[in-house]
C-alpha positions as CSV (number, residue, x, y, z in Angstrom):
1,M,50.6,18.2,151.1
2,T,49.8,19.4,154.7
3,I,52.0,21.5,156.8
4,E,51.7,21.8,160.6
5,K,53.1,24.9,162.6
6,K,53.0,25.4,166.0
7,A,52.7,29.5,167.0
8,Y,54.3,30.2,170.5
9,A,52.9,33.1,172.3
10,K,55.3,35.6,173.9
11,I,55.8,37.5,177.2
12,N,57.8,41.1,177.5
13,L,60.6,40.9,180.0
14,G,60.8,44.5,179.6
15,L,58.9,46.8,177.7
16,D,59.8,50.5,177.7
17,V,58.3,53.4,175.2
18,T,60.7,56.2,174.4
19,G,58.9,58.2,171.8
20,K,55.8,58.5,169.2
21,R,56.5,58.7,165.4
22,D,54.3,61.4,163.3
23,D,52.3,58.1,162.2
24,G,51.0,57.3,165.7
25,Y,53.4,54.2,166.3
26,H,55.2,54.4,169.3
27,I,58.8,53.7,169.4
28,V,59.9,51.1,171.8
29,R,62.4,49.2,173.5
30,M,61.8,45.6,174.4
31,I,63.3,42.4,175.6
32,M,60.7,39.6,174.1
33,Q,60.5,35.9,174.9
34,N,58.8,33.0,173.5
35,V,57.0,30.7,176.3
36,D,55.8,27.2,175.6
37,I,52.2,28.1,175.0
38,Y,51.0,27.7,171.6
39,D,48.6,27.7,168.9
40,T,48.7,25.0,166.1
41,L,47.9,25.8,162.8
42,T,47.5,23.4,159.8
43,F,48.1,24.4,156.2
44,E,46.6,22.4,152.9
45,S,47.1,23.9,149.4
46,N,44.2,23.9,147.1
47,D,43.6,25.1,143.5
48,T,40.6,27.1,143.5
49,G,42.8,30.2,145.0
50,E,40.2,30.3,148.1
51,I,41.7,31.2,151.6
52,K,39.4,29.0,153.8
53,L,40.2,29.5,157.5
54,T,38.6,27.4,160.5
55,A,39.0,27.6,164.1
56,S,38.4,25.6,167.1
57,S,36.6,28.1,168.7
58,D,33.6,30.1,167.3
59,K,35.0,32.9,169.3
60,I,37.9,33.5,166.5
61,P,37.0,35.6,163.4
62,T,37.7,33.2,160.4
63,D,36.7,35.8,157.7
64,E,39.1,38.5,155.8
65,S,39.8,40.4,159.1
66,N,41.9,37.3,160.8
67,L,45.3,38.3,160.3
68,I,46.0,34.7,159.2
69,C,43.7,35.8,155.7
70,K,45.5,38.8,155.6
71,V,49.0,37.4,155.2
72,A,47.6,34.7,152.8
73,R,46.1,37.7,150.9
74,Q,49.2,39.9,150.7
75,L,51.5,36.8,149.5
76,Q,49.1,35.9,146.6
77,K,49.0,39.3,145.5
78,E,52.4,40.0,146.1
79,Y,53.8,37.0,144.2
80,D,50.9,36.4,141.8
81,V,49.9,32.7,143.7
82,K,47.0,31.3,142.0
83,K,46.8,28.5,144.5
84,G,44.8,29.0,147.8
85,A,44.7,27.3,151.2
86,N,42.6,25.4,153.7
87,I,43.8,26.6,157.1
88,H,42.7,25.3,160.7
89,L,43.5,27.0,163.6
90,V,43.4,25.5,167.4
91,K,43.5,28.3,169.4
92,R,45.2,28.2,173.0
93,I,46.8,31.4,173.5
94,P,44.4,33.4,175.2
95,V,42.9,36.4,173.1
96,A,43.5,39.8,174.1
97,A,46.0,39.0,176.4
98,G,48.8,41.0,175.5
99,M,51.0,37.6,174.4
100,A,51.0,38.5,170.6
101,G,48.4,35.5,170.0
102,G,47.0,36.9,166.8
103,S,50.4,37.9,165.7
104,T,52.3,34.5,166.2
105,D,49.2,33.1,164.0
106,G,50.3,35.3,161.3
107,A,53.7,34.5,161.4
108,A,52.9,31.1,161.2
109,A,51.2,31.5,158.3
110,Y,53.9,33.3,156.5
111,T,56.5,30.6,157.2
112,A,54.0,27.8,156.1
113,L,52.4,29.6,153.1
114,N,56.0,30.3,152.1
115,E,56.6,26.8,152.2
116,L,53.4,25.7,150.9
117,W,53.3,27.6,147.9
118,N,57.3,27.4,147.3
119,L,57.8,30.9,147.5
120,G,61.4,30.5,148.4
121,L,61.4,33.8,150.3
122,N,64.2,34.0,152.9
123,I,63.6,35.3,156.8
124,E,64.6,39.0,156.0
125,K,62.0,39.1,153.3
126,L,59.3,37.6,155.3
127,C,59.7,39.9,158.0
128,E,60.0,43.2,155.3
129,L,56.5,41.7,154.4
130,A,55.3,41.3,158.1
131,V,56.0,44.6,159.6
132,K,53.9,45.9,157.1
133,L,50.7,44.0,158.7
134,G,52.2,44.3,162.5
135,A,54.9,45.3,164.4
136,D,55.2,42.1,166.5
137,I,55.3,40.0,163.5
138,P,58.8,39.9,162.7
139,Y,59.6,39.1,166.2
140,C,57.3,36.1,166.0
141,I,58.7,34.8,162.6
142,I,62.2,34.8,164.6
143,G,61.4,34.1,168.0
144,G,63.7,33.2,170.8
145,T,65.0,35.9,173.4
146,A,65.3,39.4,171.5
147,L,65.7,43.0,172.1
148,A,63.3,44.8,169.8
149,E,63.3,48.4,168.8
150,G,61.9,50.9,166.7
151,I,58.3,50.0,166.4
152,G,59.2,46.5,167.3
153,E,60.7,45.3,164.0
154,E,64.0,46.2,164.7
155,L,65.6,42.9,166.0
156,T,68.8,41.9,167.8
157,T,68.8,38.1,168.7
158,I,70.7,37.8,172.4
159,S,71.5,34.5,174.5
160,D,68.8,32.3,175.5
161,M,66.9,33.2,178.6
162,P,68.0,31.1,181.5
163,M,65.9,28.1,182.0
164,C,63.3,28.6,184.9
165,S,59.4,27.5,185.2
166,I,57.0,30.5,184.3
167,V,53.4,30.4,185.5
168,V,51.2,32.6,183.2
169,A,47.8,33.4,184.2
170,K,45.3,35.6,182.0
171,P,42.4,37.3,184.0
172,D,38.5,37.1,182.9
173,I,38.9,40.7,181.4
174,D,40.2,42.1,177.8
175,V,42.4,45.0,177.3
176,S,42.3,47.2,174.4
177,T,46.1,47.9,173.6
178,A,45.0,51.1,171.9
179,W,43.2,52.2,175.0
180,V,46.7,51.6,176.8
181,Y,48.6,53.5,174.6
182,K,46.1,56.2,174.6
183,E,46.2,56.5,178.2
184,L,49.8,56.3,178.4
185,D,50.3,59.4,175.9
186,S,47.9,61.3,178.4
187,K,50.5,61.4,181.4
188,E,54.3,61.3,181.8
189,I,56.1,58.2,182.1
190,V,57.8,58.3,185.4
191,S,60.1,55.5,185.6
192,H,61.4,53.7,182.6
193,P,62.8,50.2,183.0
194,D,66.5,49.3,182.2
195,I,66.3,47.6,179.3
196,D,70.3,47.4,178.7
197,S,70.5,45.7,182.3
198,I,67.7,43.2,181.3
199,K,69.7,42.3,178.6
200,A,73.1,42.0,180.4
201,A,71.6,39.7,182.9
202,I,70.2,37.4,180.4
203,E,73.4,37.7,178.7
204,N,75.4,36.6,181.8
205,G,72.9,33.7,183.0
206,D,71.6,35.5,186.1
207,I,68.2,35.0,186.5
208,S,68.1,37.2,189.6
209,E,69.3,40.3,188.2
210,M,67.3,39.7,185.2
211,C,64.3,39.5,187.6
212,A,65.2,42.5,189.7
213,N,65.1,44.7,186.6
214,I,62.1,43.5,184.7
215,G,59.6,46.2,184.1
216,N,56.8,47.5,181.7
217,V,55.9,51.2,181.3
218,L,52.3,50.2,180.3
219,E,51.6,48.2,183.4
220,P,50.8,51.0,185.6
221,V,48.1,52.0,183.1
222,T,46.5,48.8,183.0
223,A,47.0,47.7,186.5
224,E,45.2,51.2,187.9
225,R,42.1,50.2,186.2
226,Y,42.4,46.4,187.0
227,E,43.1,45.6,190.5
228,V,43.1,41.7,189.6
229,I,46.9,42.2,188.1
230,G,48.2,43.4,191.1
231,Q,46.6,40.7,193.0
232,I,47.8,38.1,190.9
233,E,51.0,39.1,191.1
234,K,51.1,39.5,194.8
235,L,49.8,35.8,195.0
236,M,52.7,34.8,192.6
237,E,55.3,36.2,194.5
238,E,53.9,34.9,197.9
239,N,54.1,31.6,196.4
240,G,57.9,31.5,195.4
241,A,58.2,33.5,192.2
242,I,61.1,35.9,192.0
243,R,59.2,38.2,190.3
244,A,55.8,38.6,188.7
245,F,54.8,41.2,186.3
246,M,52.2,42.3,183.6
247,T,53.3,41.6,179.7
248,G,52.4,44.0,176.7
249,S,49.2,45.7,177.4
250,G,48.1,43.2,179.5
251,P,46.1,41.9,181.2
252,T,48.1,38.7,181.6
253,V,50.6,38.2,184.4
254,F,53.7,36.1,184.3
255,G,55.8,34.7,187.3
256,I,59.5,33.3,187.4
257,F,60.4,30.6,189.2
258,E,63.8,28.9,189.9
259,D,62.2,26.0,191.9
260,D,60.0,24.0,189.4
261,D,58.2,22.5,192.4
262,K,57.1,25.9,193.7
263,A,55.9,27.0,190.1
264,K,53.9,24.0,190.4
265,E,52.4,24.6,193.3
266,A,52.2,28.0,192.8
267,Y,50.0,27.4,189.2
268,E,47.5,25.2,191.5
269,V,47.1,28.0,193.8
270,V,46.6,30.8,191.1
271,K,44.0,28.1,189.3
272,E,42.3,27.5,192.6
273,S,42.2,31.7,193.6
274,G,39.8,32.3,190.7
275,L,41.7,35.5,189.9
276,A,42.0,33.7,186.6
277,P,40.2,31.2,184.6
278,Q,43.5,30.6,182.2
279,V,46.4,29.4,184.1
280,F,49.7,27.8,182.5
281,L,52.6,26.1,183.6
282,S,55.3,26.9,181.1
283,G,58.9,27.8,180.5
284,P,61.1,30.0,177.9
285,I,61.5,28.4,174.6
286,N,63.3,29.2,171.4
287,P,61.3,27.8,168.5
288,N,64.2,27.8,166.2
289,K,66.3,25.3,168.6
290,I,63.5,22.5,168.9
291,Q,64.8,19.5,167.1
């Protein structure tokens, strides 16, 4: 039996940090959205008990440090699973991009191995297990458009984001999330995004109002060090984006377009600019509604 899963990337339509817990985790309020950029994972059960991970790129670790392997080991231990799995990852989501590429692969591992090993776990139980390995994984299991609170694990599904085109560009730099949050902690947050207004605009289907309120408290930290982020945003907005902004801790930038043709033109302009070697033309997606 072979199971194939698409693991979709996410962007943050809003990201606010409202505090920090004693254990070091930051308290957040975020609007998360899947986009149609995905990794593909295939899973095949084996009788040896081994977890064998291979990947399309030799830059992807395939040892026990990979979150996919950690998920498999957690499930084996928790449910006394004797079987193993042969897993292959085709990587398309940029690495260290603020798009939950690792977390979404981990989420795919939860849902696939639950099926492959006949564990019979519901979504709530999978999310309960997942948060132990990463705060973004429960969202990646649920997917779609959601408000995330707490450390990211308290999820409220909201109306689907209005349809549009999204250009996503990842410059040739890697950003450490730990560094970004450390820098954030060292200074006062002078402006907080209005997460409730973003949520209301999405539920009203008002893409212009949604874009007007998009904000990310991490952007000033990352963009101050890497000016290419602002350069990409400016280029997207000059070429028809209603708004362009950084997702997560960066450095990836996304631009939202109501006009599909303008999005295609902006995609080509950004590609040709040399500012970002990885550029995608995408759109919002709810994986759970794909037939």
